Structures are given as C-alpha cells and as structure tokens.
N, C-alpha and C positions, 0 to 999 in steps of 0.2 A: 504493500500500500504506500510505501515511502519512495518507490522508484520514480514516480512523476515529480516529486519534490526534488530528488537528486538531479534529475535531468533538467529541471527548471533552473536550478542553481548553476549548472554548467552552461546553459543557454544564456544566462545573465552575465557570464564572464567571470564567475567565481571559480578559482582553480581548485575544485574539490576532486578528490581521487576516490577510487574504489576502496582503498584501505580505510580511508576516513569514514566512508559510508558504512563499512562493516563494523567500525568502532561504534558508530551510532546505534546500529542494530544490537550490538553486544550490550550497550548501556540500557537499551529498552528491555532486553531479555533479563537483565539483572534487576529490573524494577526501579531504575533511577528516576523515571518520570512516568509512573503508571497513573493513567486517568487524570493527568494534570497537564494542560496545554502550556501553562507558563513554565513548568518544570521541563517539559519537552523542548520548549524554545531555547532555554539556557543550555540544555544538554546538546541540542543540535548546533547551536552557535559555538560551543566549546570544542566540539569534535570536527566541525566542518569549516570553520573560518580560521585561517592561519594569520591573517593580516587585518588590523583594524580598519584599513582603507576599504575593506569589502563589507563592513558591518551594515552600512546603509542599504546596499544592494541585497544583502541577505534578508534584512527586515522586510523589504518590499516583496521579495519572493515568498517569504514565510507568510506574510499577510495575505497574499493572493491565493496560496495553496490551502491555507487553513482558515479562511475567512468564515466566520459564523460558528466555529467550534467553541463550545463553552468548557471551562475548567470544572471538572467534577471529581470529587474524592471517590476512589474506588471502594473504600470501606463503607462510606456513608451513602453511596448512590442508591442503595436499595432500602435505606432507612431514613425517612423524612424527619424523624425525631431528632436526628443528629445534624441536620443542616444548619449552617450558621444563621443566626437570627437576622443579621444585617442583610444577608443574601435574600432571605425570604421577604423581607420588607421591600427590597428593591424590585423583586419580582412583581410587586403590586404597583409599581410606578406607572402612572397613567400617561399615555402618549395621546395627546389630542390632535385632531386635524386642524388645519388652518382655519376652517370655518368654525370649529368648536372654540378655538382660542379667541376668535373675534367676538364670540358671544359672552365671554367672561369679562365682566365690567369691573373697573376699579371702584374702590369704596368711596371715592369723592374727594381725594386730595390727601396730603400728608397729615394734616391735623386730625381729620376724620379717621384715618388709618390707625394712628397711634392711640386715639381715644377708644376705638373698637378693640384694639389689642388689650388695653387695660381691662375692659369689661370681660373679654374672653378669659384672661388669666384669673379673674376673680370668680367666674362662674364654672369653669371647667373642673371636673373632678376625676378624670381618667384619660387613658390614651385613646386616640381616635385615628382612623385611617380611611382614606378614600372619600371624605366628605367635602362639603363646601363651606362649613362654618367654623368648626372647632380647630384648635391647634393640633396638627397631626401630620401624617405622611400621605403622599399621593393626593389625588383629588384636586379640587379647585379652590380650597380655602386660601385666604391671603396670608395665613400664618402656618409655618411648618417647613417640611422638606419633601423633595422628590415629587412635587406636583407642579401645577402651572397657575399663575395669576399675574396679570400685567403690572400690579403694584402690590408687592407683598413684603412680609418680614420673614427672612430666612432663619430658621432655628433648627439646629441639629443636622446639618448637611455639610459634608466635608469639602465639596468643591462647588463652584458656580456652574449652572446649567443654561438657563434661559437668560440670565443676567438682567432680571427685572426687579431684583430686591431693592427696596427702599432702605431697609435696615438689615444688618447681619449680626445676630446675637449668638456668636460662637467665638471660640478662641481662634485668633488669626495668626498663623505662622507663615512667614515668608523667608526666603533666603536671599543673600546678597548676590548682586550680579558679579560675574567673573570678569575682572579687568585684565586677566592674563590670556584670554582667548585670542588666538592669532589667525585662525582659519577664516578667510574671507574678509579680513580687515584692511588689506592693502589698498583697495579702491576707496574705502572710507577715509583712510589716512590722506590720500591724495586730495579728496574733496575738502578735508579740514585744513589743508595747508594754506588756504586763502586767508585764514585767521591769524597766521603767524606774523609777528612784528619783531624783527631781529634787533637786538642791542648788544653791546659789549660792556659787561660789568664784571666786577670781582677781581680776583688776582690775575696778574699777567703771566699765565702759565702755558700759553699756546705760541708756537713758533710763528713769527711774522715773517714769512719768506720774502715778500716784496720789500718790506722795510729792511730786512737783513741785506738783501742784494744792493739796495740803494745806499745804505750806510757804509757797506764794505767798499763800494765804488768810490764814495766820497772820501773815505779816510785811508784807503790803500791797504787796509788789513781787515781780517775777518771780524766783523762787528755784529754779533748775534742780537737780534731784536725779538722781543716777545710782546704779546698783547693778551687782553682778557678773551676768554672763549666767547664766541657768539651764541647768545641764548634767545629763546622765544620769550618776549616780555609780556605777552598777553596773559591776563589773569581771568580764569574761567570758573564759574560755579555751575554745577549740573544737578538738577533735581529730577530724580527718577520715580515715576509711578511704579508701584510694585504690587503684585498679587491680583486676584480676581481675573478680569478679562485680559490683563497684561501677561498672564501665564502663556497665552498664545504667541507672544512675541519675545520670549526670553532670549532666544538665540541671537536674533538680529540686534537686540538692544545690547547684549554682551559684546557683540562685535563693535558696535559704536563706542561703548565704554572703553574697550581695550584700545581702540584706535585713538580716542581722545587722551587716554592716559599716556600713550606713547608720544603724542604730539605736544602736549602742554605740560610744562614744568609746574606752573602755578595752577593747579586744578584741585578744587574741593567739591565733594559730592554729598548729596543728601537724598534720603528716601521719603516718600509720602505715599498715601493710598488714595487714589482717585483725584483728590483736590487738596492742595496745600491749605492747612488751617493755621492755628496758633503755634504749632510745633511740628518739627520733622525729626528724623533720626539718621544716624550714620551706619548703624549695624542692625540688620534685621533679626539677628539672634538676641539683641539686647534693645528691643524696641522701647522698653521702659526708660531708657536713658535718652530722654528727649532734649532737643535743642529748640529753644524759643525762637520763633521767626523774628521777633523784635530784636533779639540779640544778634541775629544774623544781619539785620538791617543796620545795626550799630557797628558791627565788626568789619563789614566789607563795604568799601566805598563804591560810589557810582561808576568808577572806572572799570569795575568787573563786568565781564560779559556773562550773561545768564542764559542757559539752555534748559528748558523743561522737556522731558522725554516721557510721553504717555499717550494713551489712545483717547483720553478725554471722554471715555464711555462710562457713564454713571447715571444715577438718578438725577434729574434736573434739580431736585430739592437740595442736593449736596452743594450746588453752586449758589442757589438763590435763597435758601431758608436757614434760619437759626435752628439748630438741632437736626439738620438734614444729613449729617455724616452717618454712614452706615455703621461706624465703629464707636462713636462717642457722641455726647451732646455738645456740639460746638456752640459757643456763645455768640459767634458772629458767622455770617454766611461765608462760604468759600470765595465768593466774588470779592468780598471786602479785602481778604488777605491777598488775593491775586492782584488787585489794584494797588495795594501797598507795595508789593514787590515790583510791579511794572513802573510805578511812580518813582521808586528809589533808584532802580537800575535802568538806565536809559537804553541799553543795548540788550534786548531780550528777544528770544525766539523759542518757539515750541516745535519740537520734532515729533511727528505722529506716525507710528508704524502701520496704521490703518490706511489702505489704499485711498487716495484722494477722491475717487469716484463714489465712495460710500459716505463721505462726510455729511452731505446734505440730509441723509436719512437718520442721523443721530442728533436729537434735540440738544443734549448736553454739549456735544462737540461744537454745534453751531453757537451756543452761548459762550463757550470758552474762547472760540475763535474771535468773537465779537469783542470780548474783554481785551484780547491781545491785539486788537486793531488789525486783524488778518495776518499777523506775524506767525502763522502756523504753516508748517511745511511737511511734506511727506518724507518718511525715512527711506529715501532713494538717493542715488548719487546726484541727480538733478536737484532734488529737494534740499540736500545738504549744501550744494553750491549756492542755492538761493538764500538759505539761512545764513551762510557765512558772509554773503554780500550785505545783508541787512545788519549783521553784527559788526561789520567792518566800517560802517558809515560813521 
C-alpha cells in the first residue's frame, strides 16, 4: 500500500532508495507508528529524507498521498470510552454554509455583547454544547468555542478559526520572531538598503587607502592613514503584531526581521497584539514585563524611523472603543495610542503581509490605514521600496 507513496517521492525528485523504503516497512512491522498518521509521518521522514532541503517536497507528497487520513489509536479504536474528551468535543464542531452564516446576526454592538455575557455567566449552571444561547462548544452562541458567530467572545479554544472574536478570554502564549532566519532575506535586504545613511564615527581603526596613497606621495615615505569605519546612522524602531491571525505570516515576517537586523545597527523592536495600546513588550515569553508606550515616546526622539508590521485584522472595536482589546480592558481606544505614536514620530510606515487586493474587505484594516494617512504598504519587494521612500523623506 506504500508503493505509490514511494514512487511519488521519486517522481518529486527526492533521492529515496529501495533500502530506505525497506527500512520504513521494517519500522511499520515493528509497530513504531501503528494506527497513528502523525507517528507514521515522522517515521517516514526519518527513514526517507536524507537532506533537509527535501523536507518541503516530502511534506507536499505526504499531504497528497494521505490526505483525509485521521490519526486513531489502535488500542482505543474499538472502545469509544477511551477516546480523548477534547477529540470528541471537536467532532461536534458545527460547519455552517455561507448562507447559514449570513443568517447568524450579531447581538447589536460591543456594549450589548458584553452586557449579555455578564447575564449568561450569572444564569448558566452547567456545560452546554451545540446551542445558540449559552456559553459552550459548537453551535451559534456568541460565547464559547468551536462554533460560529460574527461577533463573539472566544472562551476555551486554543487557536483562532473564523477570526470574528471581539474578546478572547484565554491564556495567550506567543513566541518571539526569529531574527536569525536567512532563507529568502537577500531581496528584502536589498529593498531596505534605501534607508541607509552612511556616516563615519568612532575610533579611527579602518585603513584609509586613498589618504595613505596621497600622504605617502606628498611626504616621500610611507604614511599610513586610518579613518573611522563607515556605519549606517539610521535609527529604527519596529513594532510587530504577534499571535492570532498573524500566525499565518510568521515566516515572511521573520525574514523581514532578520533582514532589518542585519541592515540596521540602531534597531529596537517591540511586540503588540492587534493594536498598540498603553504598553508593549520585548519578549513574548515574558509578556508580563511591559514597557509603557509613554516611556517609549520619552526615550526615543522624533528622528527615529518607525515601522509597524501587522495585518491590521481585528475587531473594529479594538481601534475605536474603550475596552475593545481582546486581551484586557484598555482605558483608551487603540486609535488614540496610534495617533500619539504617529504624532511623535514623523517618519512612520506600516508593512502589511496581507495581499493589497484584500485590504478593502477588512473594516479594521481600512480604519488603521486611515489613521496612518495611507502610509500602509504590502510586504512585497515593491511595497518595501515604497515604504523606504516614505521613511527617507
């Protein structure tokens, strides 16, 4: 049954041999991945892939050959009592058609939604599933997880699905972007070079060859001259949106971060979620160690260039309303803090990984672009060149 998989790998240009294929079959006979698709994936990758360059092609072939196969434990497949509870719950997840989703109406705005949630918390006395009112799983209720509602409060769901939540009442764990990623960053570095402004400062520790030649000719003996190393004097602040819908863009944002880290000596970075509010942070593993945005405004002068990186895809309330943040009760709307930042820093641009053709369909993105006076650019080489022109003015 695995021969078509083996032949597909060879057709994709992966140098897999018969010996490696037999090693895979030996592993299967030994029970290393019995009734477990994920375990089989890692076993197959370990035995058939000899070079990490071929992992992407292997993943594509594996996905095509085993599409739709579910991971099931062999010991528990015949005994439903031992199936994991979270799996059973997700089996009840309701998939609505586009017509059904259009029939689900919002509760009437942010204030009405929060007031209704308070009433539900006070009245509910047990777990519910598949309904349209109570806090639970599946269904069309505005409160809970694994269901659908155009304006809801997400509770007890590990990842975003439809990205319609107005509030998220769960622990939020993100990871830092990798600024050491080098794959695919070369063209981004070229696009960012427009922002460089060279100056010579510091100790004179670099050989000045033209000066040495000139001075030697003038004095008739070898007269070695040195000069300070030429450095990029541009000072840059980068604010990265992290988590939620930005999970879809981690790779390309890491490439941008890596390229910027290599090009700019004076670079400081901060993280926020969806929209900057009164505080940001430097390390996603220590999000409790917040930095007040007011302190950033006092610490960094208007000569700093500022780049925001994010998809600007969120509930519009996060920009326009007090308490609109999905993670905390913000005392001032996100638009207030964005205007404070754009008023203080005269050179500001927003880089958006979402294709520009989709921008007009996202209300929050249109709002954020208006605040920035259209200084929002797509995360493409052309978009980066446009952003650097604006920042260089």
